[in-house]
N, C-alpha and C positions, 0 to 999 in steps of 0.2 A: 916853556912851550913845547920844546922837543919831547919832554917827558909826556905831556898831554897827548900829543900827536901819536906817540908810540903806544900809549894806552888805548886810544881810539882805534888805531890800526889793529891792535891785538884783539879788541872786542869784535870788530868787523870781520876779521879773519876767522875768529872762533865761530861767529854766527854763520859765515859762509860755509865753513867746514861742517857745521851741524846740519845745515840745509842739504849740503851735498850728500852727507851720510844718510839723511832721511830719504833723500831722493833715491839713492842706491838701494836702500832697504825696501822702499815702496816698489821700485822697479823689479827688484829681486822677487818680492812676494808675488807681484803680478805675473812675472815670468813663470814662477813655480806653479801658480794656480793655473795659468794657461797651459803649461806643460802637462799638468795633471789631467786637465779636462781633455786635451787632445789625445793623451795616451789612453784614457779610460773609455772614450767613445770614438767610433769611426764609422765609415759607411761601406757597405758591400753591395755590389751589383749582383742580383740573382735573376735567374730566368725561371718563370713559372708557366702555367698553361696559357697565360694571357700576354706574355711579353716580358720585358726587362723592368726590374724595379730597384730603386735605391732603398736600402734598409739600414737604419742606424743601429749599430751593434755596440754593446749588448742592448737590446730593447728594455726599457724600464717597465713597460706595462704590456702584457701579452694576453690576447684573447685567442682561444683555440676552439674551433667548432667541428673539425674533421676527426671522426672516430679513428681513422687510420693512424693518426699522429699521437694519440693520447699516451700510449704505452711508451713510446720513444721519448716524448717530452718529460714524462714522469720519471723514467729511468735516468734522464740527464739532469734531474733536479730543477727543471724550469718551473718557476712560479707563475701561476695563471691568475689574472685578475677576474676573468669571467669565462665560462664555458657551459655547454649544455650538460650539466652533471646528470640530469635525468636520463640521458642517452648512454651513460657510461656503465659498463658492467662492473660488478663489485671487485673484479680483479685489478681495477685501476685505482690507485690511492686517491686520485682527485675526487672520486665519486662521493666520498664522505668528508671532504674538506670544506667545512662551512665558511672558510675565509674566501672561497671562490664563489663569486656571484653566479647563481644558477640561471642560465638563459632559457631553461625549459626544454621542450622538444621542438623539432622542426615543424610540427603541426601547429603549435601555438607559441612561437618564440617570443621572448622578451627582448626585442632588439634595442629598445631604449636603454636597457641596462648596459649595452655596449658603449653608449655615449658616456655614461657615468664612469666607466672604466678608463676612458681616455687612452686607448691603446696606441702604442707605437707601431705594433704589428698585429695583424689578424691572420691566423692560420686557418683559412676557411676551406670548406669542401664537403664532399659526400652529401649527407642529407641537408646541409645548410648551403649547398652550392646555389640553390634557387634564390637565395637572398643576397647574392653578391652585389647587385645594383643598389639594394636598400642599404647595405652596410657602407658602400662607397659614398652614398649620399649623407649618411648620418655622421660618419667620421672620415671626412675627405683627406685629412692629414695623415691617417694611418696607412702603413704599407699593407695592402690586401693581397695575401699570397695564397694561391690555390695550386695544389699539386696532385689532384686526383689522377689516377691512372687514365691515360687517354685511350680512346678507342683505336683499335687496329695497331696498337703498340704492344710489344711483349710485356707480359705481366712482371717478370723479374726485373727487366730494365726500368720499368716505371716505379716499382717499389724502391729500387736503389736510387733512382733520380730523386724521389721524395726525401729519402734519408740524407742524401748528399746535400741537398739544398738546406734542409733543416740544420744540418751540421754547420754549414756556412753562417747561418743566421745566429745560431746560439753558441758558436765557438766550440763545437764538438766534432771537428772534422775527423779526428782519429777514431772517436767512438762510432761515427757514421761508417767509416771504412771497415771497422770491425763487424758491424751489423751486416754490411753488404757482403763481406767475405764469408760470414756464417751462412747467409742465404745461398751463396754460390756453392759452398761445400755441401749443403743439404740437397740442393738440386742435383749435383753430380752424383750423390749417393743414390738418388732415385733413378737417374739415368743408368747407373751401373747395375741396379737391382732389377729393373724392369726387363722382362723377357719379351722381346718383340713377338707379336702375334697374340699375346694374352689380351683378352678383351676387357674393357673397363666400362662400368656404369657409374654415373654420378647422380645422386639424389639428395633432396632436402626433405626433412621431416618437420611438419608443422600441423598442429591441431590433431595429432595422431594419424595423419595421412602422409603417405610417401609421394613426393612429387619428383618428376623427371627433370633433370638438368641436362640440357642439350650441349654437346661438345662445342666449345668455343663461344658459348653464350653466357651472359651474366657476368658477375664480378667475383665469384669465388672459385667454384670447381670447374666451370666451363672452360676457362682459359688454360687449364692444366693439360688438356688434350693436345694442344699445339705445343705447349712448353716441353712436354715429355715425349711427344710422338705416340701417345696412347691410341690404341685401336678401339674405336667405339663399339660397344656391344649392341647398341641400338641407335639408329638415327631416325628422327621423326620429322616428317615434312611440316614446315610452318611452325617449328618450335620457337618459343619466345624466350626472353631473358627475365621472366617474372621472378621476383624474389622468393616466391613460394614454390617455384618449380611448375612444370606443366602437369595437368591432370590427365595421366594415362593410367591404365589399369595395372595393378600389381602383377596380374597374369601376363601382361605384355612384357613387363620387366623380366619376369621369370622365364618366359619363352625365349628371351634373348640369351639366357644362360651366361651371364658375365663371369669371367674369371676373378674379377675384382669389383667390389662395390665401394665407392667413396661417398661418405655421408656427412652432410652438415645438419646439425640439430638447431634449427632456427629458434625454436621456443626455449631452448636451454638458456639463451641469452636474455630473453625478454619476458618469459612466463614461467620460469622454473618454480616460483613460489605459489603459483596458482594450483588449486586442488585438482583440476582436471589435467594438469600437465603429465604427459607420459614421455619418458626419455626415449630418444631415437633408437637406442640400442634395444629397448624392449619392443618397440614397434616393429623393427626389422626382424628380430629373433622370433617374435610371435606371429609373424605373417605366414600363414599356412602355405600360401602359394610360393613362398621363397624357400621352403624347407629343403628342397632338393637341388637348389641352384648351386653351381660349382663354388662360387665365392663364399656362400654360407657353409657349405659342407667342408671346405678347406680352411675356414677361418680367415678368409681374405676380405673381410669387411672392415674398413678403416674409417674412423670417425675424426672429424676435425675438432679442435679444441672447443669446449662448450661455449666459450664467449665469442666465437668467431663472428657471429652476425653483427655484433656491435664493437668488434675489436679486430678489424681486418688489416692490421699493420704488418710490417715486415717480420716481426717476431712471431706472429700467429702462423704465417706461412712457413717460416723456418721450422717451427715446432712440428707442424703437420707433416712437412716433407721428411723430417727426421723419423717421425713415427711411421710414415709410409715406407721409407727406406728400410727401417728395422723389419717391418713385416715382409717386405719383398726379399730381404736378405735371409729370411728363415726358410725360403723355399728349398726343396730338395735339389 
């Protein structure tokens, strides 16, 4: 009997040990899985134009609609599920990426495609800002982030704010800091090169016509007057912030005789393939009324990057400021 009891005890002990080991193994696997999950995802609190949002990082599915952000996201290797590829210049690699669902343009957007993308975060803004409420209703679980430059805020600070927040969302804080530093350096170069008292004119060229951009108006060249302390060559009462500039005569521009003319070629970004497209440089150089203007005579006409109208991110401004600083540094 003693032998039988000992045998039973041994069997029970072995079984208990096996269960214990299985339990430890299962618990260990669960702990490891939980640890992996917790280490691979987390939540960050970010501040955008509409308040504070909790964003799960890294986001598994991303939709982006703000043209100002495309170059940054592409440079950082962020994969997009959907975006308005029709609004992207060909300088952005996303434009030809067929794996990204094309949301179309802001005039006739395919917002239902955003639902199918099931995004964790939507980087919305600029031309798609008008659809904020629609997107919030369609995908209420997604973090809807908007970082458009705000009115009455310095342009450089707003560009850096956008880059900083995107860096927090996509784990690219060091890269964001580098972009911000490059912008600061380019701005300082312009400040160092600009001679106080030199007058500046900003224009946009569209449809072969030169439009006047008022100081501190609009979203591209207007804000540079305040940023750099440029002295306007011409100020027009009741000027607008129209994206094609205000319709004033070339003769009026010539009469103001600016020392510098800054130009945005609107059509270069959206109509360069059309037969009737004329580059801004040709329009300005062939304008008879501008022939004797100081800026033209001295080669002080500086053009923004060709894709500016559909690519107004921090890199675009940094590039333009460096170009402008180069030109100003060549003065006697």
